[in-house]
C-alpha positions in Angstrom: 11.6 -21.1 -8.3 12.2 -22.3 -11.9 9.8 -22.2 -14.8 8.8 -25.9 -14.5 7.7 -25.4 -10.9 5.0 -22.7 -11.5 1.7 -22.5 -13.4 1.3 -21.0 -15.9 4.8 -21.9 -16.9 5.6 -18.5 -18.5 4.9 -16.6 -15.3 8.2 -17.4 -13.5 10.0 -14.1 -13.8 11.0 -12.3 -10.6 9.6 -15.0 -8.4 12.6 -15.0 -6.1 12.1 -11.3 -5.5 8.8 -12.0 -3.8 8.4 -12.6 -0.1 9.0 -16.1 1.1 5.4 -17.0 1.6 4.6 -16.0 -1.9 7.5 -18.0 -3.2 6.2 -21.0 -1.4 2.4 -20.8 -1.8 2.0 -18.7 -5.0 0.9 -15.1 -5.8 -0.9 -14.9 -3.3 -2.8 -16.1 -0.3 -3.2 -13.2 2.1 -4.2 -12.8 5.8 -6.8 -10.0 5.3 -8.9 -11.6 2.5 -12.3 -12.6 3.9 -14.5 -15.7 3.2 -16.7 -14.0 0.6 -13.8 -12.2 -1.1 -12.2 -15.5 -2.1 -15.5 -16.5 -3.7 -16.2 -13.1 -5.3 -12.7 -12.7 -6.7 -12.9 -16.2 -8.2 -16.3 -15.5 -9.8 -15.1 -12.0 -11.0 -12.3 -13.7 -13.0 -14.8 -16.3 -14.2 -17.3 -13.8 -15.6 -14.8 -11.3 -17.1 -13.4 -11.4 -20.6 -9.8 -12.6 -20.6 -6.7 -12.7 -22.7 -2.9 -12.4 -22.7 -1.7 -9.2 -21.1 -1.0 -6.4 -23.6 -2.7 -8.3 -26.4 -6.0 -7.8 -28.1 -8.8 -8.3 -25.6 -10.6 -11.6 -26.2 -14.3 -12.2 -25.9 -13.6 -15.1 -23.6 -15.2 -15.5 -20.3 -15.5 -18.8 -18.3 -12.3 -20.9 -18.0 -9.8 -19.6 -20.5 -6.9 -21.9 -20.9 -3.5 -20.1 -20.7 -1.9 -22.5 -23.2 -0.7 -19.6 -25.2 1.0 -18.0 -22.2 4.7 -18.6 -22.8 5.9 -15.2 -21.6 2.5 -13.4 -21.1 0.4 -13.2 -18.0 -3.3 -13.9 -18.1 -5.3 -10.7 -18.0 -9.0 -10.2 -17.3 -11.2 -7.1 -17.8 -13.9 -6.6 -15.2 -16.4 -3.7 -15.3 -16.4 -1.6 -12.2 -20.1 -0.5 -12.3 -19.5 2.3 -9.8 -22.8 4.0 -10.5 -24.7 0.9 -9.4 -22.4 0.3 -6.5 -22.9 3.9 -5.3 -26.7 3.5 -5.6 -26.7 0.4 -3.5 -24.3 1.3 -0.7 -23.7 5.0 -0.3 -26.8 6.0 1.7 -26.3 3.0 4.1 -22.6 3.7 4.6 -21.2 5.5 7.7 -21.8 9.3 7.4 -18.2 10.3 7.8 -17.4 8.1 4.7 -19.9 9.8 2.4 -18.1 12.4 0.4 -19.8 15.4 -1.2 -18.9 14.4 -4.7 -20.6 11.0 -4.3 -23.6 12.4 -2.5 -24.1 14.9 -5.4 -23.6 12.1 -7.9 -26.2 9.9 -6.3 -28.7 12.7 -6.1 -28.2 13.4 -9.8 -28.5 9.7 -10.6 -31.7 9.4 -8.7 -33.2 12.5 -10.3 -32.4 11.1 -13.7 -33.9 7.7 -12.8 -37.2 9.4 -11.6 -37.5 10.7 -15.2 -37.1 7.2 -16.5 -39.8 5.6 -14.2 -43.5 5.6 -15.1 -45.9 4.8 -12.3 -49.6 4.0 -13.0 -50.5 4.5 -9.3 -50.2 8.2 -8.6 -50.3 7.6 -4.9 -46.8 6.1 -5.1 -43.8 8.4 -4.8 -40.9 7.8 -7.2 -38.3 8.3 -4.5 -40.1 5.5 -2.6 -39.8 3.2 -5.6 -36.0 4.0 -5.8 -35.7 3.3 -2.1 -37.4 -0.1 -2.6 -34.9 -1.0 -5.3 -32.0 0.1 -3.2 -33.3 -1.9 -0.2 -33.9 -4.9 -2.4 -30.3 -5.0 -3.7 -28.8 -4.1 -0.3 -30.6 -7.0 1.2 -28.1 -9.3 -0.7 -25.1 -7.7 1.1 -22.1 -9.9 1.7 -19.4 -7.6 3.0 -20.3 -4.4 4.8 -18.5 -3.8 8.1 -17.2 -0.3 8.6 -15.9 0.0 5.1 -16.5 2.9 2.7 -19.3 2.3 0.2 -16.8 1.6 -2.6 -15.2 -1.3 -0.7 -18.5 -3.2 0.1 -19.9 -6.2 -1.8 -23.0 -8.1 -2.6 -23.7 -11.8 -2.8 -23.1 -13.2 -6.3 -26.8 -13.8 -7.2 -26.4 -12.0 -10.5 -23.3 -11.3 -12.6 -23.9 -7.6 -12.4 -23.6 -7.7 -8.6 -20.1 -9.1 -8.7 -17.9 -6.0 -8.2 -14.2 -5.6 -8.6 -12.3 -4.0 -5.8 -12.2 -0.2 -5.6 -10.2 1.8 -3.1 -10.7 5.5 -2.8 -8.5 8.1 -1.1 -10.3 10.2 1.4 -8.2 13.3 0.6 -8.8 12.8 -3.2 -12.6 12.2 -2.8 -12.9 15.3 -0.6 -11.2 17.5 -3.2 -13.5 16.5 -6.1 -16.4 18.7 -7.2 -19.1 16.7 -9.0 -20.1 19.2 -11.6 -16.5 19.9 -12.6 -14.8 16.5 -12.6 -17.3 14.0 -14.0 -14.8 11.4 -15.2 -13.1 11.2 -11.8 -16.4 10.5 -10.1 -16.3 6.8 -11.3 -12.7 6.3 -12.2 -10.6 8.1 -9.6 -10.2 4.9 -7.6 -7.5 2.4 -7.2 -8.8 -0.7 -8.9 -5.6 -2.8 -8.5 -4.4 -2.2 -5.0 -5.8 -5.6 -3.8 -6.4 -4.7 -0.2 -9.3 -7.0 0.2 -9.6 -9.0 -3.0 -5.9 -9.8 -2.6 -5.5 -12.5 -5.3 -6.8 -15.5 -3.3 -9.6 -15.9 -5.8 -7.1 -15.7 -8.6 -5.0 -18.4 -7.0 -8.1 -20.6 -6.9 -9.1 -19.8 -10.5 -5.6 -20.9 -11.7 -5.8 -24.0 -9.6 -9.2 -24.9 -11.3 -7.5 -24.3 -14.6 -4.8 -26.9 -13.6 -7.5 -29.4 -13.1 -9.3 -28.6 -16.4 -6.0 -29.0 -18.3 -6.1 -32.6 -17.1 -9.9 -32.9 -17.4 -10.8 -30.8 -20.4 -14.1 -32.7 -20.8 -15.4 -31.0 -17.6 -14.7 -27.4 -18.9 -18.1 -26.8 -20.6 -20.0 -28.5 -17.8 -18.4 -26.4 -15.1 -18.9 -23.2 -17.1 -22.5 -24.0 -17.5 -23.1 -24.9 -13.9 -21.3 -21.8 -12.5 -23.2 -19.5 -15.0 -26.5 -21.0 -13.8 -25.6 -20.5 -10.2 -24.7 -16.8 -10.5 -27.7 -16.1 -12.8 -30.0 -17.6 -10.1 -32.1 -14.4 -9.8 -32.4 -13.0 -13.3 -34.7 -10.2 -12.2 -31.8 -8.7 -10.3 -29.8 -8.6 -13.5 -32.7 -6.6 -15.1 -32.8 -4.1 -12.2 -29.0 -3.8 -12.1 -28.7 -3.2 -15.8 -31.4 -0.6 -15.7 -29.7 1.3 -12.8 -26.2 1.2 -14.2 -27.3 1.7 -17.8 -29.3 4.8 -16.8 -26.3 6.2 -15.0 -24.1 5.6 -18.1 -26.7 7.1 -20.5 -26.9 10.2 -18.4 -23.2 10.5 -17.3 -21.5 9.5 -20.6 -24.0 10.4 -23.3 -21.4 10.9 -26.0 -19.0 8.1 -25.0 -18.9 5.1 -27.4 -17.5 2.8 -24.6 -19.5 3.5 -21.5 -18.3 2.0 -18.3 -15.0 0.8 -19.9 -13.5 -2.3 -18.3 -10.4 -2.1 -16.1 -7.4 -4.4 -16.6 -6.2 -6.9 -14.0 -3.4 -9.4 -14.5 -3.0 -12.7 -12.8 0.3 -14.2 -11.6 1.2 -17.8 -10.9 0.8 -20.7 -8.5 3.0 -23.6 -7.6 2.9 -26.4 -10.2 2.7 -28.9 -7.2 -1.0 -27.8 -6.7 -1.6 -29.9 -9.9 -1.3 -33.0 -7.8 -4.8 -32.4 -6.3 -6.3 -30.3 -9.1 -8.1 -33.3 -10.7 -9.8 -33.9 -7.3 -10.7 -30.2 -7.1 -12.6 -29.9 -10.3 -14.5 -33.1 -9.6 -15.5 -31.9 -6.1 -16.5 -28.5 -7.6 -18.6 -30.2 -10.3 -20.4 -32.4 -7.8 -21.4 -29.4 -5.6 -22.5 -27.2 -8.6 -24.4 -30.1 -10.1 -26.5 -30.8 -6.9 -29.9 -29.2 -6.9 -29.7 -27.1 -3.7 -31.1 -23.7 -2.9 -28.9 -21.2 -4.7 -28.1 -19.1 -1.7 -27.1 -22.1 0.3 -25.0 -23.4 -2.6 -23.2 -20.0 -2.8 -22.2 -20.4 0.9 -21.2 -24.0 0.4 -19.1 -23.0 -2.6 -17.3 -20.4 -0.5 -16.7 -23.0 2.1 -15.4 -25.5 -0.5 -13.0 -22.9 -1.9 -11.5 -22.3 1.6 -11.4 -26.1 2.3 -9.6 -26.8 -1.0 -7.1 -23.9 -0.5 -6.2 -25.3 3.0 -5.6 -28.7 1.4 -3.5 -27.0 -1.4 -1.3 -25.4 1.3 -0.9 -28.6 3.2 0.1 -30.4 0.0 2.7 -27.8 -0.9 4.2 -27.9 2.6 4.6 -31.6 2.5 6.2 -31.3 -1.0 8.6 -28.7 0.2 9.5 -30.6 3.4 10.4 -33.8 1.6 10.6 -35.9 4.7 7.1 -35.1 5.7 3.9 -37.0 4.7 0.9 -35.2 3.2 -0.2 -33.6 6.5 -3.2 -35.5 7.6 -6.4 -34.0 8.9 -7.5 -35.9 12.0 -11.2 -35.2 12.6 -12.2 -35.2 16.3 -15.9 -36.0 16.8 -15.7 -37.3 20.4 -16.8 -35.4 23.5 -13.9 -36.6 25.6 -11.4 -33.8 26.3 -8.9 -36.3 27.8 -9.4 -39.0 25.2 -6.8 -40.3 22.8 -8.6 -39.0 19.7 -8.6 -35.5 21.2 -4.9 -35.7 21.9 -3.9 -37.1 18.5 -6.1 -34.6 16.7 -4.6 -31.7 18.6 -1.0 -32.8 18.1 -1.7 -33.5 14.4 -3.1 -30.0 13.9 -0.2 -28.4 15.7 2.1 -30.3 13.4 0.2 -28.9 10.4 0.7 -25.3 11.5 4.4 -25.9 12.2 5.0 -27.5 8.8 3.0 -25.0 6.8 5.3 -22.3 8.4 8.5 -24.4 8.1 8.0 -24.8 4.4 8.7 -21.1 3.8 12.3 -21.7 4.9 12.9 -23.5 1.6 12.4 -20.2 -0.3 15.2 -18.0 -1.6 15.4 -15.6 1.4 18.7 -13.9 0.3 17.3 -12.6 -3.0 14.2 -11.3 -1.4 16.1 -9.5 1.3 18.4 -7.9 -1.3 15.5 -6.8 -3.4 13.7 -5.4 -0.3 16.8 -3.4 0.7 16.9 -1.8 -2.8 13.3 -0.6 -2.1 14.5 0.7 1.4 12.1 -1.7 3.1 12.9 -3.6 6.3 10.3 -6.4 6.4 9.8 -8.6 9.4 10.3 -11.6 7.2 9.2 -14.4 9.4 6.4 -12.5 11.3 4.8 -11.6 8.0 5.3 -15.2 6.7 3.6 -16.6 9.8 0.5 -14.3 9.2 0.1 -15.6 5.7 0.8 -19.3 6.3 0.2 -21.0 9.6 -2.0 -18.2 11.0 -3.8 -18.0 7.7 -4.6 -21.7 7.9 -6.0 -21.1 11.4 -8.0 -18.1 10.3 -9.6 -19.8 7.3 -10.3 -23.0 9.3 -12.1 -21.1 12.0 -14.0 -19.0 9.5 -15.7 -22.2 8.2 -15.8 -23.8 11.7 -13.5 -26.6 10.6 -11.0 -25.7 13.3 -12.3 -25.7 16.8 -12.6 -24.2 19.4 -13.1 -20.6 18.1 -10.9 -19.4 20.9 -8.5 -21.1 23.3 -6.2 -24.1 23.3 -6.4 -27.6 21.9 -7.1 -26.5 18.4 -8.1 -29.4 16.1 -10.3 -30.3 13.1 -13.9 -31.2 13.6 -17.1 -31.4 11.5 -20.4 -29.5 12.1 -23.5 -30.3 10.1 -22.7 -28.0 7.3 -19.3 -29.5 6.8 -20.7 -33.0 6.8 -23.2 -31.9 4.1 -20.4 -30.4 2.1 -18.0 -33.4 2.2 -20.8 -35.7 1.2 -22.0 -33.6 -1.7 -18.5 -33.0 -3.1 -17.3 -36.6 -2.9 -20.5 -38.3 -4.1 -22.2 -37.4 -7.3 -25.8 -36.2 -7.1 -28.3 -39.0 -6.5 -25.5 -41.6 -6.1 -24.5 -43.6 -3.1 -21.5 -45.6 -1.9 -20.5 -47.9 0.9 -19.4 -46.1 4.1 -16.0 -47.8 3.9 -15.6 -46.5 0.3 -16.6 -43.0 1.4 -14.1 -43.0 4.3 -11.4 -44.1 1.9 -12.4 -41.3 -0.6 -12.2 -38.8 2.3 -8.6 -39.9 2.9 -7.6 -40.0 -0.8 -9.0 -36.5 -1.5 -8.2 -34.7 1.7 -6.1 -36.9 3.9 -9.1 -36.9 6.3 -8.8 -39.6 9.0 -11.9 -40.5 11.0 -11.9 -44.3 11.5 -9.3 -47.0 12.3 -8.8 -48.2 8.8 -7.4 -45.0 7.4 -5.5 -44.4 10.6 -3.7 -47.7 10.2 -2.9 -46.9 6.5 -1.6 -43.5 7.4 0.5 -44.6 10.4 1.5 -48.0 9.0 5.1 -47.3 10.0 4.0 -47.0 13.7 2.5 -50.4 14.5 2.5 -49.8 18.3 -0.2 -47.2 18.0 -3.5 -48.1 19.7 -6.1 -47.6 17.0 -9.1 -48.7 19.0 -10.1 -45.1 20.0 -10.9 -44.4 16.3 -13.8 -46.9 16.6 -15.7 -44.5 18.8 -14.8 -41.6 16.5 -16.2 -43.5 13.6 -19.4 -44.3 15.5 -19.9 -40.6 16.2 -19.4 -39.8 12.5 -21.9 -42.5 11.5 -24.5 -41.0 13.8 -23.8 -37.5 12.5 -24.3 -38.7 9.0 -27.5 -40.5 9.9 -28.8 -37.4 11.8 -28.1 -35.3 8.7 -30.0 -37.8 6.4 -26.9 -39.0 4.5 -26.5 -42.5 6.0 -28.6 -45.7 5.7 -28.0 -49.0 7.3 -28.6 -51.9 5.0 -27.6 -54.4 7.7 -25.7 -54.6 11.0 -22.4 -54.7 9.0 -23.2 -52.6 5.9 -24.1 -48.9 5.7 -24.3 -46.6 2.6 -23.7 -42.9 2.3 -25.8 -41.1 -0.3 -26.0 -37.6 -1.8 -29.8 -37.2 -1.8 -29.8 -34.1 -4.0 -30.8 -34.6 -7.7 -28.5 -33.3 -10.4 -28.8 -30.6 -13.0 -27.4 -32.8 -15.8 
């Protein structure tokens, strides 16, 4: 892959040594990254200071433009906040994953906090107050599962609750003694292994930068709207800063740089993603600018990120397979398992999976194999590629209920109420409206979504023998779903308008 085909343009070194799915879709989209981790990693980059790798750290959060990156990678510097993370998660984690060093650290932290707390009601116990604070923060959990405390995450309802990834070694944690090895308590973790936050959020951040290079006037507005979203509950910032700050005051009393940041570097994405980046930032702005409950908006933002990443991958596949169109998304809203829409939607989806996987065959396989042999690795090249391409599309689509059914055959795209709400909000500015026909056209232009006969005829104009009449029923179902969700109004028998009923911030 040459310099001109990646973004940022200076990050093209050693691309051909990467596996074929990374060469094709960027560094990187990975099978094990979960719904919230795409969102959290994106926001972690957003809130962190950034600069060129190896250069002086810049006080620059938000959307830094990598215009100065000719040969340098973009670096960002998140704060791990392990004291706060331990306070929130340790006592709720599985007993066999609570190591003595962390139990002792938490006990010491709580003892110090009790000396910092003043209670006017003497009937209240200070441990009880700390338990309430822990329960309050834990109530905003996003990723728990069976993970160790240091690999769990919270919803991004305050900047201080957006944690970087931390991976601990069981053997190493068991060997530590709290009183003797204070520095290792917080910093003896792998902060760059990327097992869960595996760069998908970084890919999305770089893609948004692509859009802002073309739409620089949206930069400040997006920064303001995203900041407002993640500062939605300022009281949690106060509590979090108190808990982490107390830990740092106690644990590092003579350290001039308490809780020092860690350094993470970003890689590159295909330059082809630029072809939809202008749409991406407009869609993002419309969602963030709509006055919706903050917790609901956070979930919608996570869904939008997945939605847009899937579209990016379809775009790249069609660009790599030059004889293919832009991989349409046929939406099946009918209840007829034997109908023509169901058949076309199913065959169209299978074609998408096939082409998203076929695209990796355009990568430089020989160079990757040669490099892998030098490392004495014997990768199952195409099996791994499938997991991170066509099966990744399937996983992401099912995560947001865009691909149905959850299990079984006849996979296809469909819309539930939440996805209908999302598509209306991101394509129509807050408080605005447009004709249904215009809305359907915009769905097709932005996402290659096909619901009604008009867009179907445009997409398959080279196939005039197709019977497009079944799309009429599909469109009727969509109109009814829009109406049931409160987004459609009939002005007359022949004219309907779709509206985003939510007011805007600005």
